[in-house]
C-alpha positions as CSV (number, residue, x, y, z in Angstrom):
1,M,-7.5,68.6,-56.9
2,A,-6.4,67.7,-53.4
3,A,-5.7,64.1,-52.4
4,P,-8.5,62.4,-50.5
5,K,-8.1,62.1,-46.8
6,K,-6.7,58.8,-45.7
7,A,-8.9,57.1,-43.2
8,K,-7.3,54.8,-40.6
9,A,-8.9,51.3,-40.6
10,S,-10.6,50.3,-37.4
11,T,-9.7,46.9,-35.8
12,S,-13.2,45.6,-36.6
13,A,-12.8,46.6,-40.3
14,K,-9.5,44.7,-40.4
15,I,-11.0,41.6,-38.9
16,L,-14.1,41.7,-41.1
17,Y,-11.9,42.2,-44.2
18,Q,-9.9,39.0,-43.6
19,P,-12.3,36.6,-45.3
20,V,-12.7,39.1,-48.1
21,G,-9.0,39.3,-48.5
22,L,-8.6,35.6,-48.5
23,I,-11.3,35.2,-51.2
24,T,-9.7,37.9,-53.3
25,S,-6.3,36.3,-53.0
26,I,-7.6,33.0,-54.2
27,L,-9.6,34.6,-57.0
28,A,-6.5,36.6,-58.0
29,G,-4.4,33.4,-58.1
30,L,-7.0,31.6,-60.3
31,I,-7.3,34.5,-62.7
32,A,-3.5,35.1,-62.9
33,S,-2.9,31.4,-63.6
34,A,-5.4,31.4,-66.4
35,V,-3.9,34.6,-67.9
36,F,-0.3,33.3,-67.6
37,K,-1.2,30.0,-69.4
38,Q,-2.7,31.9,-72.3
39,V,0.2,34.3,-72.5
40,W,2.7,31.5,-72.3
41,K,1.0,29.5,-75.1
42,R,1.5,32.5,-77.4
43,A,5.0,33.5,-76.2
44,S,6.4,30.0,-75.7
45,P,9.4,29.0,-77.8
46,N,8.6,25.3,-77.2
47,S,5.9,23.5,-79.2
48,E,3.7,22.3,-76.3
49,G,3.0,25.7,-74.8
50,D,3.4,24.5,-71.2
51,P,5.6,26.7,-69.0
52,P,8.8,25.0,-68.0
53,N,9.5,24.1,-64.4
54,P,13.0,25.0,-63.0
55,T,13.8,21.3,-62.5
56,Q,13.1,20.2,-66.1
57,S,16.5,19.7,-67.6
58,E,15.3,19.8,-71.2
59,F,14.6,23.5,-71.0
60,P,17.4,26.1,-71.2
61,L,17.8,28.4,-68.2
62,K,17.0,31.4,-70.4
63,E,13.5,30.0,-71.1
64,I,12.9,29.1,-67.5
65,L,13.8,32.6,-66.4
66,L,11.6,34.2,-69.1
67,A,8.7,32.1,-67.9
68,A,9.3,33.0,-64.2
69,V,9.6,36.8,-65.0
70,I,6.4,36.8,-67.1
71,Q,4.5,34.7,-64.5
72,G,5.7,37.0,-61.6
73,A,4.7,40.1,-63.5
74,I,1.2,38.7,-64.3
75,F,0.6,37.4,-60.8
76,S,1.7,40.7,-59.2
77,G,-0.4,42.8,-61.5
78,V,-3.5,40.7,-61.3
79,R,-3.2,40.4,-57.5
80,A,-2.9,44.1,-57.1
81,I,-6.0,44.8,-59.3
82,V,-8.2,42.2,-57.6
83,Q,-7.2,43.1,-54.1
84,R,-7.6,46.8,-54.7
85,Q,-11.1,46.2,-56.2
86,G,-12.0,43.9,-53.2
87,A,-10.9,46.7,-50.8
88,K,-13.0,49.3,-52.7
89,A,-16.0,47.0,-52.6
90,F,-15.5,46.4,-48.9
91,A,-15.2,50.1,-48.2
92,K,-18.3,50.9,-50.2
93,A,-20.3,48.2,-48.4
94,T,-19.0,49.1,-44.9
95,G,-17.9,52.7,-45.1
96,E,-14.4,51.8,-43.8
97,W,-11.2,51.2,-45.7
98,P,-9.8,47.8,-44.6
99,G,-6.1,48.6,-45.0
100,D,-3.4,50.6,-43.2
């Protein structure tokens, strides 16, 4: 099967997509934060389940780095999924792809 043709976004589509992109970014952040908190509660070596901050001296660097890597992976993945779905919904509603 051949790859679909890539349509170039018009200037109006890019401008109209900006509020959609902002909303999807906020939504992605909220979802990713909730997912990370649940994952960290289960993966956490400490008893409280709260992720450590880099400035908290009571946590070893290994645990801080583990939390940062897990959080980064979750945030990137969720952001990609939510933004892609937002772009698809925008394209379906307007007939124009917002990116490029």
